N, C-alpha and C positions, 0 to 999 in steps of 0.2 A: 514143808515145801521149800524149794530153793528161793532165797531172797532175790536173786538176780532175775527171776521171772517177773518181778514187779518193777523192773528198771525201764526207763525211757529217757530220751534226750530232749531237754527243754532249753531253747535259746534264752539267754539271759534277758533279752529285751521283752520277753513275755511275762516277766515278773512285775506285778503292779506295785508301785511305790506310793500311790494315792488311790483312794476309792473313786469309782465313777460318781459323778454328780449330775443330776440327781441320782440317788441310789437305784431307783427303778429303771434307770437307763442302762444298767449293766446287762451284758449279754446273758442269755440262759440257753444252755444246750439241753434239749429234751431227749432222754434215753428211755423210750417206752418199753413195756414188757414184751412187745412184739412190734415189728415194723421199723422203718428207717429212723435215723437220727434227724432232729429238726432244730433249726436255729430260731430262737425267740429272744425276748427280753424279760427281765424280771417283772416288769409291769404287766406282762401277759399271764402271770401265774394264776390269776382268777379264772382264766379261760382254760388252763391246762388241768386244774384240779377239778374234782367232782363236787357238786353242790352239797353232798353230805359228808365230805371229807372232814377230818379233824387234824389240825396242825398242832404240834407240840414244840414249844419254844423253851430255850434254856435262859432263865432270868438272872444268871450269875452276873456280878459286876466286877470288872477288872480293877485291881488295886495297884498302886505304884510300888510294885514288888522288886524293882531293881535297886539295890542299895550299894553304896560305895563305902567300904569300911577300912579301919586302921587297926592293925594288931601291933601291940607294943610288947617287946620282950627285953626288959632292961633298957639299954640305949638303942637297941635295934628296932626299927619301925618298918612294917611291911603293909602295903596296900592290897586289899582283896576286893573282888567284885562278887556280890551275893545276889542270887535270884531266889526269892522265896518260892517254894514249890507246893507244899501241902501243910496245912496247920493240923497239928495232932493234939494240942492242948491250948488253953487260953493264953499261955505264955511261951509255947513251943512251936517252932516251924521247922520242917525239913527244908533244906535249901541246897542249891548247887553253888559251889564256891570255886572261883578261879583266882589264883592257883590254890587248890586245896592243900597242897603240901606246905603252904605257909602257916597252916593252923595245926595245933596239937590239942588233944583232948584236955579240957580244963582251962584253956586260955580264954581270954576275953577279946571281943572285937567292939570297937566304938564306931558309931555312925553319927554323922552330922555334928562334928566337934563335941562329941560326948553327950549329945541329946538323947541317944539311945545306946544301950550296951547289951551285948549278948555273950553268953558263955557257951563254949563248944562242949556239947554233951557226948557226942559220939561221931564217928566218921564211917562212911560206907564206901561203896565202889563208885566209880565214875564221878568223883568230886562231890558226892552227897554228904552233907553235914547236918547234924541236929543242933539247932541254936535255941537256947533257953534265954529269953529276954528279961530285962529288969522291970518290965511292965507287963500287964496282963489285960485281957479282954479289950474293952473299948479304949482304954488308955494306950494299949499297944497299937491298936488300929490308928489312933490319932497321931501317934509318934511316927509310924510308918508313912502316913500321909504327908508328914512334914519333910522327912529326910529321903523318901523314896522317889523313884522316877518310873514313869510308865514303861513297862517292858515290851517294847516292840519286838516282833519276831526277828531272829538274827539275819534273815535274808533281806530285811528292810533296814534294820539298825546298822548293818555293815555298809550301807550305801548312802545313808543320810541320817542326820540327828533327829531325835524326837523334838517336835515343836508343838505350839499351842493347838494347832488343828487336830492333832492326834488325840487330844483329850476328849473330843466328841467323836471323831472318826472311828476310833478304836473302842467304842462302847455302843452296845445296842440301845435302841430307843426304849427298851423295856427293862433294862438292867436295874436290879433293885437289891440283890443279895450279895454284898461284898465278899470277895474271897478268891476270885480267879486271878491267875497271873498271865493268862492269855485269853483273848476274846473268843466266844463261840461265833466264828466268823460268818457262817451262813446267815445268822441272825442280823448281821449288819445291813443286809438288804431289806429287812422287814420294817419299813417306815410306818408311822402312824396311819398315813393315807392308804397304804397297801393293805394293812391289817383291817382297816375299816371296810375297804372294798371286799375283801375276803369274807368278812362277817356279813356284809350285805348280800352275799351270794349263798348264805346259809352254812358257811364253813366255820365250825367251832374252833376255839383256841384254848389250849391248856398250857400251864407253865410248870416246869420242873426246874431243879437246880443241880448243876454239876459244876463244881469249881475246877475249871480247867487248870492243869498244872504245867510247869515248864517242861516236863517230860514229853509233852506232845511234840516238841521240836527235836528231841534227841534222835540221832540217826540209828538205824538198825545195823549194828556192827557184826551180828552173827551171819553165818552163811546159810543157815536154815531157820525157818520161822519157829521151829520147836525149841530153839536155843535162846530166843529173845525173851527178856523179862520186861513186862510192862510196869510202869510206875503207877501207883494207886492215886486215885482222885476221890474227893468226897462228894457224894451225891445225896439228894433228898427228893423223894416222891411223896407228897402229902397223901394221907389216907383218902381224903375226899377226891383228890385228883385221880388216884388209883382206881377208886370205885367208878368214877365217871368213864375213864378210859376203858375199863373192863366192860361196862354197859354198852359203850359205843361199839366195841369189837363184837359183842354178842348180837348187836343189832345189824351187823354186816357193814358198818362204816369203816372206811380205810383210815389208818393212823399214818400221818405224814410227819416224819421227824424233820424239824428244821435244824439241820446240822448233825454231824456225827456225834457230838457230845450228847444231844438229846437221844439219839439212837442207842448209844452205848449204855446210857442210864436206863432207858426203857427195857432194853434186853437184859440188863442186870436185875431188873425188878420183875421180870416176867416169869410166870410159871410155865410148866411144860404145855399146858392147855392154852397158853396165850393170854390168860388173865394177868392183870397187873396188880402187884402187891405194893403196899406201902414200903418205902425203902429209906433208910438213913444210915449212912456209913461209907466205907471205902469200897471202890470197885477197881479192879485191874483187868477187866474183861478184855481179851485180845481176840478179835474177830478176823478170821482168815477163810479162804475158800474151803467149803465143806461145812461151814457153820450153818445150822438150821435156825433161821430167824423165826421168832415167836410173837413179836409185838408190833413190828413196823412193816408197813406195806409200801411206802414210798419215802424218798429221801431227797431233800434239797440240801446241796452241799457245794462248797467251793472246789477248786481243782487243787490237788495235793502233790506233795513232793514225791519224786521217784524213790522207790525202795522204802517208802514210809509205811508205818502201820495203818495210816488212814487210806492210802491207796490200796493196801491189802483188804481193808474193810469194804471199800466200794467195789472191789473185785469180787469179794464174797457175795455182795448184795446183788450185783448185776452180771457177774461173770467176768473172768480175767480177760479173755479175748475181746469181749465186747467193750470193756473199759479201755483197753489198749487202743482199740479202734476209735473210741470216743475221744480219747486224749490226742491221738494223731489228728483227728478232725479239728479239734479245738485249737491246736497249735497252728495248723494250716489256715484256719479261719481267723487267726489273730485274736483269740480269746486271751484275757488277762488272767494270770495265775496267782494262787495263794491268797493270803489273808485279805488283801484289799482288791482282789480280782473278781472275775465273773463267776457264774454259778452254773450248776447243772441240776436237773430234776430227774431222778432215777426211779423207775417203777421196778419193783422186785422181779427177778427173772422168772420166778415160778408162778406169777399171777396169770389169771386167764386173760 
């Protein structure tokens, strides 16, 4: 499909630079399987979901993956900005580097006055570089925590610096598995109090892990969706979780993904018959209109960038025309967009 079919105009003032406080006060646009759009708030989610629904949350934890490095070549010194993207070994990360042309294969980069050193193993397209560090496993994690900075999305970082509030604002209340370089932002709305209320209504909760990569912010440069290459992300669905989700589906209960990351992982782990299998590894699933959903019945998600893979995903889930209309409504009603913004609840378009 043509990428320009997923374009729309978004006024800059609609981009949220801070989250709504309290989180439950964020607006929530309900896009049902049939019927008109409806304006609610996130605190109303228990009234919009069914008592036997099952929510699935991504428990990944954002790490300080933005690193400022120095490359030395004789007397020549160059500064490079590194964003860790995906871990491929205990001592190896794929990373996006700017400017990548400053680095050659075999060179070293120092971070934090030499506290951490990496060797350039290979270089790919679009500034992607393989970095092999001089530490491994938990030692590498600890060093990154010292020299790294929280990687706010570019549409926020370009307008204000990272500060102390972001350390909690850009982390879900249930984050526990370190490895993401971007937050699963729909989960930012899910406070302890809201999850307790959902549980009190009989709505079960399950946790999966998808370590969100920096590739989620990369623009789609191709003119056609068939020409776009997705970056891989590491995901885990525990075997016990997979078995429970399969049993829920067979009992007729709806699976509600909290965020596109949860949805992408569940669809990666789903069989043709909709059963969920244990999963551990990389996924580069790219969901566009025409995709047949196997695992997810409803989706809570924030509002996404124009021409982005995530707007393509929600268009596949609920229909492109319907989502264009929903986004026009949200802009007119002054919803707040992107990572720190408001949310929408989508019921899949082919549900009864």
